[in-house]
C-alpha positions as CSV (number, residue, x, y, z in Angstrom):
1,M,0.0,0.0,0.0
2,N,1.3,3.5,-0.9
3,Y,1.2,6.3,1.7
4,W,1.5,10.1,1.8
5,K,2.9,12.1,4.6
6,F,0.6,14.6,6.3
7,T,2.1,17.4,8.3
8,S,-0.2,19.6,10.5
9,S,-0.4,23.3,9.5
10,D,1.3,24.3,12.7
11,D,4.1,21.7,12.2
12,W,3.3,20.1,15.6
13,F,3.0,16.6,14.2
14,S,3.0,14.4,11.1
15,T,1.6,11.0,10.2
16,K,1.3,8.7,7.2
17,L,-2.0,8.1,5.4
18,P,-2.9,5.6,2.7
19,E,-2.9,7.2,-0.7
20,N,-6.7,6.9,-1.0
21,W,-7.3,9.0,2.2
22,A,-7.8,12.7,1.9
23,E,-7.9,15.6,4.4
24,Y,-11.1,17.7,4.8
25,D,-11.8,21.0,6.6
26,D,-12.9,20.5,10.2
27,E,-12.5,22.5,13.5
28,I,-9.5,24.8,13.7
29,G,-6.6,22.8,15.1
30,T,-8.1,19.4,14.2
31,A,-6.8,17.4,11.3
32,A,-9.7,15.4,9.6
33,F,-9.5,12.6,7.1
34,F,-11.6,10.0,5.2
35,N,-11.2,7.2,2.7
36,T,-12.0,8.5,-0.7
37,K,-12.5,5.1,-2.4
38,Q,-15.3,4.0,0.0
39,W,-16.5,6.2,2.8
40,S,-16.4,4.2,6.0
41,G,-16.0,6.9,8.6
42,N,-14.2,10.2,9.5
43,L,-10.9,10.3,11.4
44,R,-10.0,13.3,13.5
45,I,-6.7,14.0,15.2
46,T,-6.6,16.9,17.6
47,P,-3.2,17.8,19.2
48,V,-3.1,19.3,22.6
49,R,0.0,21.0,23.9
50,L,0.2,21.0,27.7
51,A,1.1,23.8,30.1
52,E,4.2,23.4,32.2
53,T,2.1,22.6,35.3
54,D,0.6,19.5,33.6
55,I,3.8,18.0,32.2
56,D,4.1,15.4,35.0
57,K,0.8,13.8,33.8
58,T,0.4,11.2,31.0
59,P,-2.7,10.9,28.8
60,V,-3.4,7.3,29.5
61,T,-3.3,7.6,33.3
62,V,-5.4,10.7,33.4
63,S,-7.9,9.4,30.8
64,L,-8.3,5.9,32.3
65,Y,-9.1,7.5,35.6
66,D,-12.0,9.4,34.0
67,N,-13.2,6.4,31.8
68,Q,-13.6,3.1,33.5
69,N,-14.6,1.4,30.2
70,A,-11.3,2.3,28.4
71,L,-8.8,-0.3,27.4
72,V,-5.0,0.2,27.1
73,V,-3.7,-0.8,23.7
74,K,-0.4,-0.6,22.0
75,L,-0.2,1.3,18.7
76,G,3.3,1.2,17.3
77,D,5.4,2.9,20.0
78,W,2.4,4.6,21.6
79,V,0.5,3.3,24.6
80,A,-3.1,4.4,24.0
81,E,-6.4,4.6,25.8
82,F,-9.2,3.2,23.6
83,F,-13.0,3.1,23.9
84,S,-16.1,3.4,21.8
85,E,-19.6,4.8,22.4
86,P,-22.7,5.5,20.5
87,S,-23.5,9.1,19.6
88,S,-26.9,10.7,19.5
89,D,-27.1,10.8,15.6
90,D,-27.0,7.1,14.7
91,C,-23.2,6.9,14.8
92,I,-20.6,5.1,16.7
93,I,-17.4,6.9,17.8
94,Y,-14.1,5.2,18.5
95,Y,-11.7,7.2,20.7
96,W,-7.9,6.9,21.2
97,T,-5.8,9.1,23.4
98,I,-2.0,9.0,23.0
99,G,0.8,11.3,23.8
100,S,3.9,12.3,25.6
101,K,4.2,14.3,28.8
102,S,4.0,17.6,26.9
103,M,1.7,16.8,23.9
104,W,-1.4,14.6,23.7
105,F,-3.5,13.6,20.7
106,M,-7.2,13.0,20.9
107,C,-8.1,10.8,18.0
108,S,-11.7,9.8,17.0
109,F,-13.1,7.7,14.2
110,T,-16.9,8.2,13.6
111,I,-18.8,5.6,11.6
112,D,-22.5,5.1,10.7
113,K,-24.0,2.5,13.0
114,K,-24.8,0.3,9.9
115,F,-21.0,-0.4,9.6
116,F,-20.6,-1.4,13.3
117,N,-19.2,-5.0,13.6
118,T,-18.9,-5.4,9.9
119,E,-15.8,-6.6,8.0
120,T,-15.5,-3.2,6.4
121,N,-15.4,-1.6,9.9
122,E,-12.8,-4.0,11.2
123,K,-10.6,-3.4,8.2
124,E,-10.9,0.4,8.5
125,L,-10.3,0.3,12.2
126,A,-7.0,-1.4,11.5
127,V,-6.1,1.3,8.9
128,V,-7.0,4.0,11.4
129,E,-4.9,2.4,14.2
130,G,-2.0,2.3,11.7
131,I,-2.4,6.0,11.0
132,I,-2.5,6.8,14.7
133,S,0.6,4.5,15.3
134,K,2.6,6.6,12.8
135,I,1.9,10.0,14.5
136,E,5.2,11.7,15.1
137,I,5.7,14.8,17.3
138,L,7.7,17.4,15.3
139,R,8.1,20.2,17.8
């Protein structure tokens, strides 16, 4: 599979995406992507730079404390918090939180409920986790 390198507009991070994935406009500060061959969900990556007073915290320990249903998963070199939940508009949202002590990434993948537990969904989740695993902090 061929990939292209995405670099955030603020040069905070980069990641690699499959060639058939494209960026679209979303909230300021959030990078948003989707599969252009067959829509199967929207991926959003939101970087958060921490204040000096919060640098002793890690995203997984803080997030797990707040969400008892979260699992700890390994994505490349990242240790991530992972959970999913239904949203109010017939969608399921998967969440991952990764980061270092000074920078966190809140990642979400929103799908239509009709894709939940399908082979398409499972394949796309693997692609999304691959994208997240390739996140690199640039500065």
